[in-house]
N, CA, C and O atoms as a DFTB+ gen file, in Angstrom:
624 C
 N C O
     1  1     236.629      48.015      96.015
     2  2     235.309      47.523      95.652
     3  2     234.436      47.488      96.904
     4  3     234.842      46.944      97.931
     5  1     233.281      48.047      96.823
     6  2     232.335      48.068      97.925
     7  2     231.594      46.736      97.967
     8  3     230.917      46.373      97.005
     9  1     231.719      46.010      99.070
    10  2     231.102      44.698      99.199
    11  2     229.577      44.783      99.126
    12  3     228.932      43.865      98.619
    13  1     228.995      45.877      99.628
    14  2     227.534      46.018      99.575
    15  2     227.047      46.239      98.147
    16  3     225.985      45.747      97.765
    17  1     227.814      46.968      97.375
    18  2     227.465      47.175      95.964
    19  2     227.512      45.847      95.213
    20  3     226.604      45.526      94.446
    21  1     228.577      45.080      95.440
    22  2     228.717      43.772      94.788
    23  2     227.591      42.829      95.217
    24  3     227.025      42.115      94.388
    25  1     227.270      42.829      96.501
    26  2     226.185      41.975      97.004
    27  2     224.839      42.384      96.402
    28  3     224.023      41.527      96.065
    29  1     224.608      43.688      96.265
    30  2     223.365      44.179      95.665
    31  2     223.268      43.742      94.208
    32  3     222.220      43.276      93.761
    33  1     224.364      43.894      93.471
    34  2     224.380      43.428      92.072
    35  2     224.080      41.935      91.993
    36  3     223.281      41.491      91.168
    37  1     224.731      41.172      92.861
    38  2     224.554      39.709      92.873
    39  2     223.086      39.340      93.091
    40  3     222.529      38.533      92.346
    41  1     222.464      39.930      94.106
    42  2     221.088      39.571      94.425
    43  2     220.090      40.073      93.390
    44  3     219.107      39.391      93.101
    45  1     220.325      41.246      92.834
    46  2     219.453      41.704      91.740
    47  2     219.578      40.773      90.537
    48  3     218.581      40.446      89.893
    49  1     220.794      40.352      90.240
    50  2     221.034      39.405      89.151
    51  2     220.284      38.092      89.412
    52  3     219.628      37.555      88.520
    53  1     220.389      37.591      90.628
    54  2     219.716      36.339      90.992
    55  2     218.197      36.493      90.928
    56  3     217.512      35.626      90.386
    57  1     217.669      37.581      91.471
    58  2     216.218      37.787      91.451
    59  2     215.679      37.901      90.027
    60  3     214.638      37.327      89.706
    61  1     216.389      38.641      89.174
    62  2     215.958      38.738      87.769
    63  2     216.034      37.373      87.090
    64  3     215.144      37.009      86.321
    65  1     217.092      36.619      87.373
    66  2     217.232      35.280      86.793
    67  2     216.114      34.351      87.235
    68  3     215.589      33.580      86.433
    69  1     215.750      34.422      88.507
    70  2     214.639      33.607      89.011
    71  2     213.343      33.983      88.294
    72  3     212.578      33.110      87.885
    73  1     213.103      35.275      88.146
    74  2     211.890      35.742      87.457
    75  2     211.879      35.242      86.012
    76  3     210.861      34.742      85.533
    77  1     213.018      35.378      85.319
    78  2     213.114      34.978      83.909
    79  2     212.871      33.486      83.757
    80  3     212.006      33.076      82.983
    81  1     213.623      32.670      84.484
    82  2     213.487      31.221      84.393
    83  2     212.111      30.785      84.895
    84  3     211.490      29.901      84.306
    85  1     211.634      31.394      85.973
    86  2     210.312      31.048      86.497
    87  2     209.202      31.352      85.514
    88  3     208.222      30.612      85.432
    89  1     209.347      32.441      84.763
    90  2     208.349      32.781      83.743
    91  2     208.283      31.708      82.662
    92  3     207.204      31.324      82.209
    93  1     209.456      31.235      82.259
    94  2     209.509      30.187      81.239
    95  2     208.883      28.900      81.770
    96  3     208.090      28.261      81.079
    97  1     209.237      28.521      82.988
    98  2     208.675      27.295      83.571
    99  2     207.164      27.399      83.739
   100  3     206.440      26.444      83.455
   101  1     206.688      28.549      84.196
   102  2     205.251      28.744      84.373
   103  2     204.521      28.640      83.038
   104  3     203.493      27.971      82.935
   105  1     205.052      29.298      82.033
   106  2     204.420      29.238      80.708
   107  2     204.423      27.811      80.161
   108  3     203.412      27.347      79.634
   109  1     205.556      27.115      80.285
   110  2     205.694      25.786      79.688
   111  2     204.931      24.686      80.420
   112  3     204.396      23.775      79.789
   113  1     204.877      24.768      81.749
   114  2     204.318      23.658      82.512
   115  2     202.956      23.943      83.137
   116  3     202.310      23.031      83.655
   117  1     202.511      25.208      83.093
   118  2     201.192      25.521      83.647
   119  2     200.294      26.158      82.593
   120  3     199.198      25.663      82.331
   121  1     200.752      27.254      81.989
   122  2     199.891      27.997      81.067
   123  2     199.577      27.189      79.802
   124  3     198.409      26.983      79.471
   125  1     200.623      26.732      79.094
   126  2     200.371      26.022      77.830
   127  2     199.594      24.721      78.004
   128  3     198.668      24.474      77.231
   129  1     199.925      23.877      78.984
   130  2     199.103      22.673      79.160
   131  2     197.654      22.990      79.526
   132  3     196.740      22.290      79.090
   133  1     197.438      24.029      80.316
   134  2     196.067      24.420      80.664
   135  2     195.322      24.892      79.427
   136  3     194.158      24.546      79.223
   137  1     195.997      25.681      78.605
   138  2     195.366      26.174      77.371
   139  2     194.930      25.034      76.457
   140  3     193.881      25.109      75.816
   141  1     195.735      23.983      76.401
   142  2     195.407      22.868      75.494
   143  2     194.109      22.183      75.873
   144  3     193.537      21.464      75.054
   145  1     193.623      22.388      77.105
   146  2     192.363      21.777      77.535
   147  2     191.160      22.632      77.153
   148  3     190.018      22.202      77.314
   149  1     191.409      23.836      76.650
   150  2     190.332      24.759      76.310
   151  2     190.034      24.715      74.812
   152  3     190.805      24.163      74.027
   153  1     188.921      25.298      74.439
   154  2     188.564      25.336      73.018
   155  2     189.580      26.177      72.247
   156  3     190.255      27.029      72.824
   157  1     189.682      25.933      70.954
   158  2     190.637      26.640      70.111
   159  2     190.389      28.153      70.119
   160  3     191.338      28.937      70.103
   161  1     189.131      28.556      70.142
   162  2     188.821      29.991      70.180
   163  2     189.329      30.639      71.463
   164  3     189.871      31.744      71.426
   165  1     189.162      29.972      72.582
   166  2     189.638      30.496      73.861
   167  2     191.167      30.524      73.864
   168  3     191.775      31.480      74.344
   169  1     191.780      29.471      73.326
   170  2     193.245      29.432      73.237
   171  2     193.764      30.636      72.457
   172  3     194.679      31.329      72.904
   173  1     193.182      30.873      71.308
   174  2     193.632      31.986      70.457
   175  2     193.436      33.339      71.141
   176  3     194.312      34.201      71.078
   177  1     192.300      33.523      71.787
   178  2     192.027      34.786      72.474
   179  2     193.071      35.031      73.566
   180  3     193.638      36.119      73.664
   181  1     193.313      34.015      74.375
   182  2     194.297      34.170      75.451
   183  2     195.696      34.369      74.871
   184  3     196.421      35.265      75.304
   185  1     196.077      33.551      73.905
   186  2     197.430      33.636      73.342
   187  2     197.698      34.972      72.665
   188  3     198.816      35.485      72.721
   189  1     196.685      35.535      72.031
   190  2     196.871      36.860      71.412
   191  2     197.305      37.883      72.459
   192  3     198.210      38.680      72.214
   193  1     196.672      37.859      73.600
   194  2     197.040      38.798      74.677
   195  2     198.371      38.394      75.307
   196  3     199.200      39.250      75.616
   197  1     198.570      37.110      75.494
   198  2     199.768      36.608      76.177
   199  2     201.034      36.893      75.375
   200  3     202.041      37.313      75.946
   201  1     201.002      36.673      74.058
   202  2     202.221      36.867      73.260
   203  2     202.508      38.337      72.976
   204  3     203.533      38.668      72.379
   205  1     201.613      39.212      73.397
   206  2     201.910      40.640      73.347
   207  2     202.524      41.070      74.683
   208  3     203.541      41.763      74.708
   209  1     201.909      40.662      75.776
   210  2     202.330      41.116      77.100
   211  2     203.583      40.393      77.615
   212  3     204.521      41.048      78.070
   213  1     203.612      39.087      77.553
   214  2     204.704      38.316      78.162
   215  2     206.079      38.672      77.592
   216  3     207.006      38.883      78.374
   217  1     206.257      38.748      76.268
   218  2     207.594      39.070      75.758
   219  2     208.106      40.439      76.204
   220  3     209.310      40.611      76.394
   221  1     207.226      41.399      76.370
   222  2     207.660      42.720      76.844
   223  2     208.340      42.603      78.209
   224  3     209.437      43.119      78.421
   225  1     207.675      41.926      79.107
   226  2     208.180      41.808      80.475
   227  2     209.392      40.882      80.520
   228  3     210.413      41.222      81.117
   229  1     209.283      39.724      79.897
   230  2     210.365      38.737      79.959
   231  2     211.615      39.244      79.248
   232  3     212.726      38.973      79.704
   233  1     211.465      39.962      78.158
   234  2     212.629      40.527      77.464
   235  2     213.334      41.544      78.345
   236  3     214.562      41.556      78.422
   237  1     212.566      42.394      79.008
   238  2     213.154      43.376      79.917
   239  2     213.906      42.676      81.057
   240  3     215.049      43.024      81.356
   241  1     213.275      41.709      81.678
   242  2     213.896      41.004      82.806
   243  2     215.096      40.183      82.332
   244  3     216.121      40.150      83.012
   245  1     214.986      39.527      81.184
   246  2     216.117      38.777      80.645
   247  2     217.301      39.679      80.347
   248  3     218.444      39.349      80.664
   249  1     217.019      40.817      79.738
   250  2     218.085      41.780      79.451
   251  2     218.732      42.305      80.721
   252  3     219.950      42.476      80.779
   253  1     217.917      42.563      81.739
   254  2     218.463      43.027      83.018
   255  2     219.305      41.941      83.677
   256  3     220.338      42.234      84.278
   257  1     218.869      40.691      83.567
   258  2     219.637      39.586      84.137
   259  2     221.019      39.529      83.512
   260  3     222.021      39.405      84.217
   261  1     221.075      39.620      82.194
   262  2     222.358      39.575      81.486
   263  2     223.209      40.795      81.847
   264  3     224.388      40.658      82.171
   265  1     222.615      41.971      81.790
   266  2     223.356      43.197      82.109
   267  2     223.909      43.157      83.534
   268  3     225.072      43.488      83.762
   269  1     223.079      42.755      84.484
   270  2     223.538      42.665      85.872
   271  2     224.636      41.618      86.033
   272  3     225.551      41.800      86.836
   273  1     224.554      40.520      85.273
   274  2     225.610      39.511      85.319
   275  2     226.922      40.039      84.772
   276  3     227.992      39.746      85.306
   277  1     226.838      40.814      83.711
   278  2     228.047      41.414      83.126
   279  2     228.656      42.419      84.109
   280  3     229.855      42.378      84.383
   281  1     227.830      43.311      84.631
   282  2     228.333      44.319      85.566
   283  2     228.872      43.653      86.828
   284  3     229.936      44.030      87.319
   285  1     228.156      42.678      87.351
   286  2     228.601      41.971      88.545
   287  2     229.952      41.305      88.296
   288  3     230.839      41.358      89.149
   289  1     230.110      40.684      87.140
   290  2     231.383      40.048      86.807
   291  2     232.520      41.047      86.714
   292  3     233.606      40.814      87.245
   293  1     232.273      42.152      86.043
   294  2     233.319      43.172      85.886
   295  2     233.693      43.770      87.241
   296  3     234.874      43.901      87.563
   297  1     232.681      44.132      88.034
   298  2     232.945      44.693      89.364
   299  2     233.678      43.669      90.239
   300  3     234.521      44.036      91.058
   301  1     233.353      42.396      90.062
   302  2     233.987      41.336      90.835
   303  2     235.377      40.954      90.352
   304  3     236.046      40.133      90.979
   305  1     235.820      41.539      89.242
   306  2     237.179      41.304      88.770
   307  2     237.352      40.212      87.739
   308  3     238.462      39.712      87.557
   309  1     236.290      39.828      87.060
   310  2     236.380      38.725      86.100
   311  2     237.293      39.042      84.917
   312  3     237.856      38.132      84.310
   313  1     237.444      40.318      84.588
   314  2     238.256      40.665      83.422
   315  2     239.702      40.225      83.580
   316  3     240.384      39.987      82.582
   317  1     240.180      40.112      84.802
   318  2     241.554      39.633      85.015
   319  2     241.620      38.109      85.041
   320  3     242.708      37.541      85.134
   321  1     240.472      37.444      84.961
   322  2     240.414      35.974      85.005
   323  2     239.868      35.351      83.723
   324  3     239.486      34.181      83.728
   325  1     239.822      36.105      82.627
   326  2     239.171      35.586      81.418
   327  2     239.816      34.326      80.855
   328  3     239.141      33.548      80.180
   329  1     241.086      34.104      81.109
   330  2     241.751      32.911      80.607
   331  2     241.697      31.736      81.563
   332  3     242.170      30.646      81.242
   333  1     241.124      31.952      82.737
   334  2     241.021      30.907      83.759
   335  2     239.621      30.299      83.736
   336  3     238.722      30.838      83.090
   337  1     239.427      29.169      84.443
   338  2     238.107      28.513      84.417
   339  2     236.939      29.436      84.782
   340  3     235.898      29.383      84.126
   341  1     237.083      30.273      85.802
   342  2     235.993      31.165      86.187
   343  2     235.649      32.130      85.048
   344  3     234.478      32.321      84.719
   345  1     236.663      32.724      84.461
   346  2     236.431      33.667      83.372
   347  2     235.809      33.006      82.156
   348  3     234.926      33.574      81.514
   349  1     236.274      31.797      81.839
   350  2     235.709      31.068      80.698
   351  2     234.255      30.676      80.963
   352  3     233.420      30.720      80.059
   353  1     233.958      30.293      82.201
   354  2     232.575      29.960      82.551
   355  2     231.701      31.201      82.477
   356  3     230.553      31.128      82.038
   357  1     232.240      32.349      82.906
   358  2     231.503      33.613      82.841
   359  2     231.185      33.960      81.385
   360  3     230.071      34.374      81.067
   361  1     232.170      33.786      80.512
   362  2     231.951      34.053      79.078
   363  2     230.890      33.103      78.526
   364  3     229.991      33.525      77.799
   365  1     230.996      31.815      78.873
   366  2     230.021      30.831      78.397
   367  2     228.614      31.186      78.890
   368  3     227.646      31.067      78.138
   369  1     228.500      31.618      80.143
   370  2     227.197      32.004      80.683
   371  2     226.633      33.211      79.929
   372  3     225.435      33.273      79.653
   373  1     227.493      34.153      79.604
   374  2     227.055      35.319      78.831
   375  2     226.540      34.892      77.452
   376  3     225.493      35.359      77.003
   377  1     227.277      34.011      76.791
   378  2     226.880      33.547      75.454
   379  2     225.558      32.777      75.523
   380  3     224.666      33.014      74.709
   381  1     225.423      31.867      76.477
   382  2     224.187      31.087      76.586
   383  2     223.022      31.997      76.985
   384  3     221.936      31.879      76.417
   385  1     223.225      32.896      77.944
   386  2     222.162      33.816      78.338
   387  2     221.709      34.707      77.192
   388  3     220.512      34.900      76.983
   389  1     222.661      35.246      76.458
   390  2     222.321      36.086      75.300
   391  2     221.606      35.272      74.231
   392  3     220.680      35.763      73.586
   393  1     222.034      34.032      74.044
   394  2     221.378      33.147      73.073
   395  2     219.941      32.849      73.489
   396  3     219.046      32.784      72.646
   397  1     219.723      32.667      74.788
   398  2     218.363      32.431      75.277
   399  2     217.470      33.643      75.047
   400  3     216.308      33.507      74.664
   401  1     218.016      34.812      75.281
   402  2     217.238      36.029      75.031
   403  2     216.904      36.146      73.548
   404  3     215.785      36.512      73.188
   405  1     217.876      35.836      72.685
   406  2     217.641      35.856      71.246
   407  2     216.594      34.806      70.861
   408  3     215.680      35.092      70.087
   409  1     216.728      33.604      71.397
   410  2     215.765      32.529      71.108
   411  2     214.352      32.978      71.473
   412  3     213.416      32.788      70.696
   413  1     214.201      33.570      72.649
   414  2     212.873      33.984      73.086
   415  2     212.286      35.106      72.267
   416  3     211.106      35.078      71.919
   417  1     213.117      36.107      71.954
   418  2     212.584      37.296      71.274
   419  2     212.487      37.139      69.764
   420  3     211.543      37.639      69.152
   421  1     213.443      36.455      69.159
   422  2     213.511      36.415      67.688
   423  2     213.032      35.108      67.064
   424  3     212.797      35.052      65.857
   425  1     212.885      34.057      67.870
   426  2     212.466      32.777      67.300
   427  2     211.169      32.285      67.946
   428  3     210.205      31.980      67.243
   429  1     211.138      32.208      69.270
   430  2     209.980      31.656      69.965
   431  2     208.760      32.578      69.886
   432  3     207.655      32.114      69.604
   433  1     208.945      33.853      70.126
   434  2     207.809      34.779      70.069
   435  2     207.191      34.836      68.666
   436  3     205.968      34.768      68.550
   437  1     207.991      34.958      67.595
   438  2     207.376      34.911      66.261
   439  2     206.683      33.575      65.972
   440  3     205.652      33.543      65.299
   441  1     207.247      32.472      66.479
   442  2     206.599      31.165      66.287
   443  2     205.250      31.135      66.993
   444  3     204.295      30.550      66.481
   445  1     205.162      31.758      68.162
   446  2     203.887      31.831      68.883
   447  2     202.888      32.700      68.126
   448  3     201.700      32.379      68.083
   449  1     203.351      33.795      67.529
   450  2     202.462      34.633      66.710
   451  2     201.929      33.855      65.515
   452  3     200.749      33.959      65.177
   453  1     202.803      33.068      64.870
   454  2     202.358      32.249      63.731
   455  2     201.353      31.190      64.187
   456  3     200.389      30.895      63.480
   457  1     201.583      30.628      65.358
   458  2     200.668      29.613      65.898
   459  2     199.263      30.171      66.036
   460  3     198.286      29.498      65.705
   461  1     199.160      31.390      66.521
   462  2     197.849      32.018      66.725
   463  2     197.083      32.140      65.410
   464  3     195.862      31.988      65.377
   465  1     197.801      32.411      64.343
   466  2     197.152      32.640      63.042
   467  2     196.961      31.362      62.229
   468  3     196.362      31.395      61.154
   469  1     197.462      30.248      62.728
   470  2     197.370      28.984      61.991
   471  2     195.990      28.372      62.189
   472  3     195.507      28.287      63.318
   473  1     195.355      27.948      61.110
   474  2     194.025      27.340      61.243
   475  2     194.103      25.981      61.942
   476  3     195.137      25.314      61.926
   477  1     192.999      25.596      62.545
   478  2     192.931      24.305      63.230
   479  2     193.202      23.173      62.248
   480  3     192.893      23.273      61.060
   481  1     193.775      22.110      62.758
   482  2     194.080      20.957      61.925
   483  2     195.545      20.583      62.023
   484  3     196.230      20.949      62.979
   485  1     196.023      19.846      61.020
   486  2     197.402      19.359      61.066
   487  2     198.442      20.483      61.113
   488  3     199.475      20.347      61.769
   489  1     198.167      21.600      60.411
   490  2     199.115      22.717      60.436
   491  2     199.243      23.304      61.843
   492  3     200.337      23.657      62.285
   493  1     198.120      23.399      62.528
   494  2     198.134      23.933      63.889
   495  2     198.913      22.987      64.812
   496  3     199.717      23.430      65.632
   497  1     198.664      21.685      64.669
   498  2     199.367      20.696      65.497
   499  2     200.876      20.758      65.254
   500  3     201.661      20.640      66.195
   501  1     201.281      20.942      63.998
   502  2     202.705      21.057      63.660
   503  2     203.305      22.327      64.273
   504  3     204.405      22.303      64.825
   505  1     202.565      23.433      64.168
   506  2     203.045      24.700      64.735
   507  2     203.141      24.607      66.258
   508  3     204.086      25.128      66.848
   509  1     202.175      23.951      66.895
   510  2     202.203      23.783      68.350
   511  2     203.389      22.905      68.763
   512  3     204.047      23.182      69.766
   513  1     203.656      21.861      67.998
   514  2     204.794      20.985      68.297
   515  2     206.107      21.756      68.172
   516  3     207.031      21.540      68.956
   517  1     206.194      22.655      67.189
   518  2     207.407      23.465      67.026
   519  2     207.607      24.388      68.224
   520  3     208.721      24.517      68.731
   521  1     206.545      25.023      68.672
   522  2     206.639      25.899      69.842
   523  2     207.073      25.086      71.058
   524  3     207.909      25.537      71.841
   525  1     206.516      23.907      71.215
   526  2     206.880      23.059      72.357
   527  2     208.359      22.673      72.293
   528  3     209.042      22.695      73.317
   529  1     208.866      22.316      71.098
   530  2     210.298      21.985      70.949
   531  2     211.167      23.191      71.300
   532  3     212.200      23.051      71.956
   533  1     210.749      24.358      70.866
   534  2     211.509      25.569      71.178
   535  2     211.519      25.840      72.681
   536  3     212.538      26.254      73.234
   537  1     210.383      25.606      73.340
   538  2     210.354      25.832      74.788
   539  2     211.225      24.819      75.511
   540  3     211.846      25.154      76.520
   541  1     211.285      23.590      75.019
   542  2     212.179      22.595      75.636
   543  2     213.648      22.971      75.424
   544  3     214.481      22.758      76.304
   545  1     213.956      23.526      74.263
   546  2     215.310      24.024      74.011
   547  2     215.640      25.146      74.978
   548  3     216.750      25.221      75.505
   549  1     214.673      26.012      75.203
   550  2     214.857      27.117      76.133
   551  2     215.126      26.596      77.550
   552  3     216.016      27.096      78.237
   553  1     214.368      25.607      77.977
   554  2     214.577      25.035      79.311
   555  2     215.963      24.406      79.415
   556  3     216.639      24.561      80.432
   557  1     216.389      23.701      78.378
   558  2     217.732      23.109      78.382
   559  2     218.803      24.189      78.534
   560  3     219.781      24.003      79.258
   561  1     218.614      25.305      77.854
   562  2     219.553      26.419      77.982
   563  2     219.580      26.981      79.395
   564  3     220.648      27.305      79.915
   565  1     218.419      27.097      80.018
   566  2     218.381      27.593      81.386
   567  2     219.049      26.610      82.354
   568  3     219.715      27.032      83.299
   569  1     218.878      25.329      82.127
   570  2     219.549      24.347      82.978
   571  2     221.066      24.434      82.808
   572  3     221.814      24.281      83.773
   573  1     221.506      24.679      81.591
   574  2     222.933      24.877      81.343
   575  2     223.425      26.117      82.103
   576  3     224.481      26.090      82.735
   577  1     222.651      27.193      82.032
   578  2     223.006      28.417      82.754
   579  2     223.077      28.176      84.265
   580  3     223.976      28.675      84.942
   581  1     222.131      27.417      84.770
   582  2     222.139      27.108      86.194
   583  2     223.422      26.364      86.567
   584  3     224.023      26.635      87.606
   585  1     223.833      25.431      85.717
   586  2     225.093      24.727      85.943
   587  2     226.280      25.684      85.949
   588  3     227.180      25.555      86.779
   589  1     226.282      26.635      85.033
   590  2     227.363      27.632      84.998
   591  2     227.369      28.476      86.273
   592  3     228.432      28.763      86.824
   593  1     226.189      28.873      86.740
   594  2     226.120      29.700      87.946
   595  2     226.666      28.929      89.156
   596  3     227.392      29.486      89.980
   597  1     226.314      27.667      89.250
   598  2     226.824      26.845      90.350
   599  2     228.339      26.687      90.235
   600  3     229.055      26.793      91.231
   601  1     228.821      26.435      89.027
   602  2     230.268      26.292      88.830
   603  2     231.000      27.572      89.213
   604  3     232.048      27.519      89.857
   605  1     230.455      28.724      88.820
   606  2     231.110      29.993      89.163
   607  2     231.107      30.242      90.657
   608  3     232.044      30.833      91.191
   609  1     230.065      29.798      91.334
   610  2     230.008      29.966      92.795
   611  2     231.190      29.248      93.456
   612  3     231.672      29.673      94.506
   613  1     231.649      28.163      92.837
   614  2     232.759      27.400      93.382
   615  2     234.080      27.715      92.684
   616  3     235.049      26.969      92.826
   617  1     234.125      28.822      91.926
   618  2     235.364      29.299      91.355
   619  2     235.704      28.764      89.975
   620  3     236.816      28.963      89.487
   621  1     234.758      28.089      89.345
   622  2     235.015      27.551      87.997
   623  2     234.315      28.376      86.951
   624  3     234.415      28.077      85.761
């Protein structure tokens, strides 16, 4: 195994993960709260563009993060450790990461599209609350992933 190849995989995986998680944090704690201070028409105009562009980029980066994690694990020898704590943590990280990608692409993005088309009033407030709950679920998943990454760094 070439140590430089493994190191390159590791750092690309980390950089993609930072981009993916950072995108979620930026959207949840900067973009959405800022939008709520604007008029509904401005919110809808921005969100229409945002929910088209952001998922394209974030889905690509999320998929690359998962793929690089899988390749990095295989190159690093995880397949011989699947029954040990490190291998089990690697599997759990794969499942949670894949679930996060699914949550973002198949649940959160469609919920954001529905939010844009929802008329102002109680229905809009309910749809916005649902999107916010989904984003909090997403953040919880990323925190779980971060815990797995730290555990794997120490051999668990």
